[in-house]
C-alpha positions as CSV (number, residue, x, y, z in Angstrom):
1,M,4.9,-0.7,-25.4
2,D,2.8,-2.3,-28.1
3,T,-0.6,-4.0,-27.3
4,G,0.8,-7.5,-27.6
5,A,3.5,-6.9,-25.0
6,V,1.1,-5.3,-22.6
7,A,-1.3,-8.2,-23.0
8,V,1.5,-10.7,-22.3
9,L,2.6,-8.7,-19.2
10,A,-1.1,-8.5,-18.0
11,G,-1.5,-12.3,-18.5
12,I,1.6,-13.1,-16.5
13,A,0.5,-10.7,-13.8
14,A,-3.0,-12.2,-13.7
15,F,-1.6,-15.7,-13.4
16,G,0.7,-14.5,-10.5
17,G,-2.2,-12.7,-8.8
18,L,-4.5,-15.8,-9.1
19,L,-1.8,-18.0,-7.6
20,G,-1.5,-15.5,-4.6
21,V,-5.3,-15.5,-4.1
22,L,-5.4,-19.3,-4.3
23,A,-2.5,-19.8,-1.9
24,G,-4.2,-17.5,0.7
25,L,-7.5,-19.2,0.3
26,F,-5.9,-22.6,0.7
27,G,-4.1,-21.5,3.9
28,L,-7.3,-20.0,5.4
29,R,-9.3,-23.2,4.5
30,Q,-6.7,-25.4,6.1
31,V,-6.7,-23.5,9.4
32,R,-10.5,-23.4,9.6
33,R,-10.7,-27.1,8.7
34,V,-8.3,-28.1,11.5
35,Q,-10.1,-25.7,13.9
36,R,-13.4,-27.3,13.1
37,T,-12.5,-31.0,12.9
38,G,-9.2,-31.2,14.8
39,V,-8.6,-32.8,18.2
40,C,-7.7,-30.4,21.0
41,V,-4.7,-31.4,23.1
42,A,-2.1,-29.7,25.4
43,A,1.4,-29.6,24.0
44,L,4.7,-29.2,25.7
45,V,7.1,-26.5,24.3
46,K,10.7,-27.7,24.0
47,Q,13.7,-25.9,22.7
48,P,15.5,-27.6,19.9
49,P,18.9,-29.1,20.6
50,G,21.9,-27.0,19.7
51,R,20.3,-23.7,20.4
52,T,22.9,-20.9,20.7
53,S,23.2,-19.1,24.0
54,D,23.0,-15.6,22.5
55,G,19.7,-16.4,20.7
56,S,21.1,-15.7,17.2
57,G,19.4,-17.7,14.5
58,R,16.5,-18.4,16.9
59,P,15.1,-21.7,15.7
60,R,11.4,-22.3,16.2
61,P,10.6,-24.4,19.3
62,L,9.3,-28.0,19.2
63,L,5.8,-29.0,20.3
64,Q,5.4,-32.4,21.9
65,F,2.0,-33.9,22.3
66,V,0.2,-37.3,22.5
67,T,-2.5,-38.2,19.9
68,E,-5.7,-40.0,20.6
69,D,-4.1,-43.3,19.6
70,E,-1.3,-42.8,22.1
71,R,1.4,-41.8,19.6
72,V,3.9,-39.2,20.9
73,M,4.4,-36.5,18.2
74,E,7.1,-33.9,18.2
75,I,6.8,-31.2,15.5
76,V,8.3,-27.8,14.8
77,C,5.9,-25.1,16.0
78,P,4.1,-23.6,13.0
79,V,4.2,-20.1,14.5
80,A,7.2,-18.2,15.7
81,P,7.4,-16.9,19.2
82,T,7.1,-13.1,19.7
83,R,8.2,-10.8,22.4
84,R,4.6,-10.3,23.6
85,R,3.9,-14.1,23.5
86,P,7.2,-16.1,23.9
87,L,7.2,-19.8,23.7
88,T,9.8,-20.8,26.4
89,D,11.0,-24.2,27.3
90,G,8.5,-26.1,29.4
91,D,5.4,-24.0,28.6
92,R,2.2,-25.6,27.7
93,V,0.0,-24.5,24.8
94,L,-3.3,-25.8,23.4
95,L,-3.4,-26.9,19.9
96,R,-5.7,-28.7,17.5
97,Y,-4.3,-31.4,15.2
98,D,-5.8,-33.2,12.2
99,P,-6.4,-36.9,13.2
100,A,-5.7,-38.0,9.7
101,D,-2.3,-36.2,9.7
102,P,-1.2,-35.3,13.2
103,R,1.7,-33.1,11.8
104,T,-1.0,-30.6,10.7
105,V,-1.6,-28.4,13.7
106,V,-3.1,-25.1,14.6
107,V,-1.9,-23.5,17.9
108,Q,-4.9,-22.0,19.7
109,G,-4.8,-18.2,19.9
110,R,-1.7,-18.0,17.6
111,E,-3.3,-18.6,14.2
112,H,-1.7,-15.5,12.6
113,L,-4.1,-15.4,9.7
114,G,-2.7,-12.1,8.5
115,L,-0.2,-13.8,6.1
116,E,-3.0,-15.6,4.4
117,R,-5.1,-12.5,4.2
118,A,-2.1,-10.6,2.8
119,F,-1.7,-13.2,0.0
120,I,-5.4,-12.8,-0.9
121,A,-5.2,-9.0,-0.9
122,G,-1.9,-8.9,-2.7
123,G,-3.1,-11.4,-5.3
124,A,-6.4,-9.5,-5.8
125,A,-4.5,-6.3,-6.3
126,V,-2.2,-7.8,-8.9
127,L,-5.2,-9.4,-10.6
128,L,-7.0,-6.0,-10.7
129,L,-3.9,-4.3,-12.0
130,S,-3.6,-6.9,-14.8
131,L,-7.2,-6.4,-15.8
132,T,-6.6,-2.6,-15.8
133,L,-3.7,-3.1,-18.1
134,L,-5.8,-5.2,-20.5
135,T,-8.6,-2.5,-20.6
136,V,-6.1,0.3,-21.2
137,A,-4.2,-1.5,-23.9
C-alpha cells in the first residue's frame, strides 16, 4: 500500500476509535450522573403483554414506579435479566431516575458498566492502531 492509502485508512480508524471512546465515556458519565443526582425509588417488575410461554424472544421486563410528583411511569428495563439475577413478574427492584427525565433510570446493583468500558478499551485500541499505522507509513 502506498503512504496516502495508509494515511486515509489510519484516519478512518482513528475517527472510529475516537467515536468508540466517546460513546463509552458518555455512557459512564450518564450512569454516574443519575447515581449521584437521581431519586431512589422502588419499582415493580412486570412482564410485557404477549410474552410467549416457551420464553423464546424474551422481551425485557417493564419497570413501574411512581415519581416524586406522583406520576406513574412504566419503562422498559435498561438491563436484561440473567440466570443468576432474574427479573420475574412481581419482583421489586431499587432504581434511581433522573428527575428532569424520569425515563432515564439506573437499576441499583445492575449497572453493567462493562459495555461502556469495552467501548472505551476498544476505541482506545483502534486509536492506538491508527497512530501506529501513521508512524510506520
